[in-house]
N, CA, C and O atoms as a GROMACS GRO file, in nm:
protein
  244
    1MET      N    1  10.992  17.605  10.735
    1MET     CA    2  10.948  17.583  10.870
    1MET      C    3  10.802  17.542  10.876
    1MET      O    4  10.765  17.460  10.960
    2TRP      N    5  10.719  17.594  10.790
    2TRP     CA    6  10.575  17.572  10.802
    2TRP      C    7  10.530  17.435  10.754
    2TRP      O    8  10.413  17.401  10.772
    3ASP      N    9  10.617  17.356  10.694
    3ASP     CA   10  10.577  17.224  10.647
    3ASP      C   11  10.634  17.114  10.736
    3ASP      O   12  10.661  17.004  10.688
    4LYS      N   13  10.652  17.140  10.863
    4LYS     CA   14  10.711  17.043  10.956
    4LYS      C   15  10.608  16.945  11.011
    4LYS      O   16  10.647  16.839  11.060
    5VAL      N   17  10.480  16.977  11.006
    5VAL     CA   18  10.377  16.891  11.061
    5VAL      C   19  10.317  16.807  10.948
    5VAL      O   20  10.277  16.860  10.844
    6ALA      N   21  10.311  16.676  10.970
    6ALA     CA   22  10.259  16.586  10.868
    6ALA      C   23  10.114  16.618  10.835
    6ALA      O   24  10.033  16.642  10.925
    7GLY      N   25  10.081  16.620  10.708
    7GLY     CA   26   9.944  16.645  10.664
    7GLY      C   27   9.909  16.791  10.648
    7GLY      O   28   9.801  16.824  10.601
    8MET      N   29  10.000  16.881  10.687
    8MET     CA   30   9.971  17.024  10.679
    8MET      C   31  10.063  17.087  10.575
    8MET      O   32  10.185  17.071  10.579
    9GLN      N   33  10.003  17.160  10.483
    9GLN     CA   34  10.080  17.225  10.377
    9GLN      C   35  10.034  17.369  10.360
    9GLN      O   36   9.918  17.404  10.383
   10MET      N   37  10.130  17.451  10.320
   10MET     CA   38  10.102  17.589  10.287
   10MET      C   39  10.157  17.610  10.147
   10MET      O   40  10.276  17.590  10.124
   11LYS      N   41  10.072  17.650  10.053
   11LYS     CA   42  10.115  17.665   9.915
   11LYS      C   43  10.102  17.810   9.871
   11LYS      O   44   9.997  17.872   9.887
   12ASN      N   45  10.210  17.863   9.816
   12ASN     CA   46  10.211  17.998   9.761
   12ASN      C   47  10.185  17.990   9.611
   12ASN      O   48  10.237  17.901   9.544
   13TYR      N   49  10.106  18.082   9.559
   13TYR     CA   50  10.083  18.088   9.416
   13TYR      C   51  10.042  18.229   9.376
   13TYR      O   52  10.008  18.312   9.461
   14LYS      N   53  10.045  18.254   9.247
   14LYS     CA   54  10.003  18.383   9.194
   14LYS      C   55   9.881  18.362   9.107
   14LYS      O   56   9.878  18.271   9.024
   15ARG      N   57   9.781  18.445   9.126
   15ARG     CA   58   9.663  18.441   9.041
   15ARG      C   59   9.631  18.584   9.001
   15ARG      O   60   9.615  18.672   9.085
   16ASP      N   61   9.623  18.605   8.874
   16ASP     CA   62   9.594  18.738   8.820
   16ASP      C   63   9.692  18.843   8.870
   16ASP      O   64   9.655  18.958   8.895
   17GLY      N   65   9.819  18.801   8.886
   17GLY     CA   66   9.923  18.893   8.929
   17GLY      C   67   9.923  18.922   9.078
   17GLY      O   68   9.999  19.007   9.124
   18ILE      N   69   9.838  18.854   9.154
   18ILE     CA   70   9.829  18.877   9.298
   18ILE      C   71   9.881  18.754   9.371
   18ILE      O   72   9.842  18.641   9.340
   19HIS      N   73   9.968  18.777   9.467
   19HIS     CA   74  10.024  18.668   9.546
   19HIS      C   75   9.918  18.615   9.643
   19HIS      O   76   9.855  18.692   9.715
   20LYS      N   77   9.899  18.484   9.643
   20LYS     CA   78   9.801  18.421   9.731
   20LYS      C   79   9.867  18.306   9.805
   20LYS      O   80   9.970  18.254   9.762
   21VAL      N   81   9.808  18.268   9.917
   21VAL     CA   82   9.855  18.154   9.995
   21VAL      C   83   9.734  18.065  10.024
   21VAL      O   84   9.629  18.114  10.064
   22ALA      N   85   9.751  17.935  10.001
   22ALA     CA   86   9.645  17.839  10.031
   22ALA      C   87   9.694  17.749  10.145
   22ALA      O   88   9.810  17.707  10.145
   23TYR      N   89   9.607  17.721  10.239
   23TYR     CA   90   9.641  17.638  10.354
   23TYR      C   91   9.563  17.508  10.344
   23TYR      O   92   9.442  17.508  10.325
   24TRP      N   93   9.634  17.395  10.358
   24TRP     CA   94   9.575  17.264  10.342
   24TRP      C   95   9.604  17.177  10.464
   24TRP      O   96   9.716  17.176  10.514
   25ILE      N   97   9.503  17.104  10.511
   25ILE     CA   98   9.520  17.004  10.616
   25ILE      C   99   9.460  16.875  10.562
   25ILE      O  100   9.341  16.868  10.533
   26ASP      N  101   9.544  16.774  10.550
   26ASP     CA  102   9.501  16.642  10.501
   26ASP      C  103   9.423  16.653  10.369
   26ASP      O  104   9.321  16.586  10.352
   27GLY      N  105   9.471  16.736  10.279
   27GLY     CA  106   9.411  16.749  10.147
   27GLY      C  107   9.289  16.837  10.141
   27GLY      O  108   9.228  16.849  10.034
   28GLU      N  109   9.249  16.900  10.249
   28GLU     CA  110   9.133  16.988  10.252
   28GLU      C  111   9.178  17.131  10.275
   28GLU      O  112   9.254  17.158  10.368
   29GLU      N  113   9.132  17.222  10.192
   29GLU     CA  114   9.170  17.362  10.208
   29GLU      C  115   9.096  17.422  10.327
   29GLU      O  116   8.974  17.404  10.341
   30VAL      N  117   9.169  17.493  10.412
   30VAL     CA  118   9.112  17.554  10.533
   30VAL      C  119   9.156  17.700  10.540
   30VAL      O  120   9.244  17.744  10.466
   31SER      N  121   9.095  17.774  10.631
   31SER     CA  122   9.132  17.914  10.647
   31SER      C  123   9.268  17.925  10.716
   31SER      O  124   9.316  17.829  10.777
   32GLU      N  125   9.328  18.040  10.705
   32GLU     CA  126   9.459  18.064  10.766
   32GLU      C  127   9.452  18.050  10.918
   32GLU      O  128   9.543  17.992  10.979
   33GLY      N  129   9.348  18.101  10.980
   33GLY     CA  130   9.334  18.095  11.125
   33GLY      C  131   9.326  17.952  11.176
   33GLY      O  132   9.393  17.916  11.273
   34ILE      N  133   9.243  17.871  11.112
   34ILE     CA  134   9.230  17.730  11.152
   34ILE      C  135   9.362  17.659  11.134
   34ILE      O  136   9.405  17.584  11.222
   35TRP      N  137   9.428  17.683  11.020
   35TRP     CA  138   9.554  17.616  10.990
   35TRP      C  139   9.659  17.651  11.095
   35TRP      O  140   9.729  17.563  11.144
   36LYS      N  141   9.670  17.779  11.130
   36LYS     CA  142   9.772  17.821  11.227
   36LYS      C  143   9.742  17.769  11.367
   36LYS      O  144   9.835  17.730  11.439
   37ARG      N  145   9.615  17.767  11.408
   37ARG     CA  146   9.581  17.714  11.540
   37ARG      C  147   9.616  17.565  11.549
   37ARG      O  148   9.672  17.521  11.649
   38ARG      N  149   9.584  17.490  11.446
   38ARG     CA  150   9.615  17.346  11.448
   38ARG      C  151   9.765  17.322  11.439
   38ARG      O  152   9.817  17.228  11.499
   39TYR      N  153   9.836  17.406  11.363
   39TYR     CA  154   9.981  17.393  11.353
   39TYR      C  155  10.046  17.417  11.489
   39TYR      O  156  10.134  17.341  11.530
   40VAL      N  157  10.003  17.523  11.557
   40VAL     CA  158  10.059  17.554  11.689
   40VAL      C  159  10.027  17.441  11.787
   40VAL      O  160  10.112  17.403  11.867
   41ALA      N  161   9.906  17.389  11.783
   41ALA     CA  162   9.868  17.280  11.874
   41ALA      C  163   9.955  17.156  11.848
   41ALA      O  164   9.997  17.090  11.943
   42ALA      N  165   9.982  17.126  11.722
   42ALA     CA  166  10.066  17.009  11.688
   42ALA      C  167  10.209  17.030  11.735
   42ALA      O  168  10.271  16.938  11.789
   43ILE      N  169  10.263  17.149  11.717
   43ILE     CA  170  10.400  17.179  11.760
   43ILE      C  171  10.408  17.175  11.913
   43ILE      O  172  10.506  17.123  11.968
   44GLU      N  173  10.308  17.229  11.982
   44GLU     CA  174  10.309  17.227  12.129
   44GLU      C  175  10.301  17.084  12.182
   44GLU      O  176  10.368  17.051  12.280
   45ALA      N  177  10.220  16.999  12.118
   45ALA     CA  178  10.210  16.859  12.160
   45ALA      C  179  10.344  16.788  12.142
   45ALA      O  180  10.387  16.711  12.228
   46GLU      N  181  10.410  16.813  12.030
   46GLU     CA  182  10.541  16.754  12.005
   46GLU      C  183  10.643  16.804  12.108
   46GLU      O  184  10.725  16.727  12.157
   47ASN      N  185  10.637  16.933  12.140
   47ASN     CA  186  10.727  16.993  12.238
   47ASN      C  187  10.706  16.929  12.375
   47ASN      O  188  10.803  16.899  12.445
   48GLU      N  189  10.582  16.908  12.414
   48GLU     CA  190  10.552  16.845  12.543
   48GLU      C  191  10.607  16.703  12.547
   48GLU      O  192  10.662  16.662  12.649
   49LEU      N  193  10.593  16.629  12.439
   49LEU     CA  194  10.647  16.493  12.432
   49LEU      C  195  10.799  16.494  12.447
   49LEU      O  196  10.855  16.409  12.517
   50LEU      N  197  10.865  16.588  12.383
   50LEU     CA  198  11.010  16.598  12.394
   50LEU      C  199  11.053  16.635  12.536
   50LEU      O  200  11.156  16.586  12.583
   51HIS      N  201  10.976  16.720  12.603
   51HIS     CA  202  11.007  16.756  12.741
   51HIS      C  203  10.996  16.633  12.832
   51HIS      O  204  11.077  16.614  12.922
   52GLU      N  205  10.894  16.550  12.808
   52GLU     CA  206  10.878  16.428  12.888
   52GLU      C  207  10.996  16.333  12.867
   52GLU      O  208  11.045  16.273  12.963
   53LYS      N  209  11.040  16.319  12.742
   53LYS     CA  210  11.156  16.233  12.714
   53LYS      C  211  11.282  16.287  12.780
   53LYS      O  212  11.362  16.211  12.834
   54LEU      N  213  11.299  16.418  12.776
   54LEU     CA  214  11.415  16.480  12.839
   54LEU      C  215  11.412  16.460  12.990
   54LEU      O  216  11.516  16.437  13.052
   55ALA      N  217  11.295  16.470  13.050
   55ALA     CA  218  11.283  16.447  13.194
   55ALA      C  219  11.321  16.303  13.230
   55ALA      O  220  11.385  16.280  13.333
   56GLN      N  221  11.284  16.208  13.147
   56GLN     CA  222  11.320  16.069  13.171
   56GLN      C  223  11.472  16.050  13.162
   56GLN      O  224  11.529  15.974  13.240
   57ILE      N  225  11.535  16.117  13.071
   57ILE     CA  226  11.682  16.108  13.057
   57ILE      C  227  11.748  16.165  13.182
   57ILE      O  228  11.843  16.106  13.233
   58PHE      N  229  11.700  16.279  13.231
   58PHE     CA  230  11.759  16.340  13.351
   58PHE      C  231  11.738  16.252  13.474
   58PHE      O  232  11.822  16.250  13.563
   59GLU      N  233  11.626  16.180  13.479
   59GLU     CA  234  11.603  16.089  13.591
   59GLU      C  235  11.706  15.977  13.592
   59GLU      O  236  11.747  15.931  13.699
   60LEU      N  237  11.748  15.932  13.475
   60LEU     CA  238  11.846  15.825  13.465
   60LEU      C  239  11.986  15.872  13.503
   60LEU      O  240  12.068  15.793  13.549
   61ILE      N  241  12.012  15.999  13.484
   61ILE     CA  242  12.145  16.054  13.514
   61ILE      C  243  12.152  16.077  13.660
   61ILE      O  244  12.254  16.122  13.711
   0.00000   0.00000   0.00000
């Protein structure tokens, strides 16, 4: 689910026996908070676009 937005990646890895997660946006490592805020903003923008398309379909019906 977390790799649905283009340019955004979440990578799991182990270092020294400890599970770690790295967050990347367009090839740049960022903090978890920044990554999640931008991910939510991208998903909300996509959702809004889909709602507009759906409204246009209902207008035609």
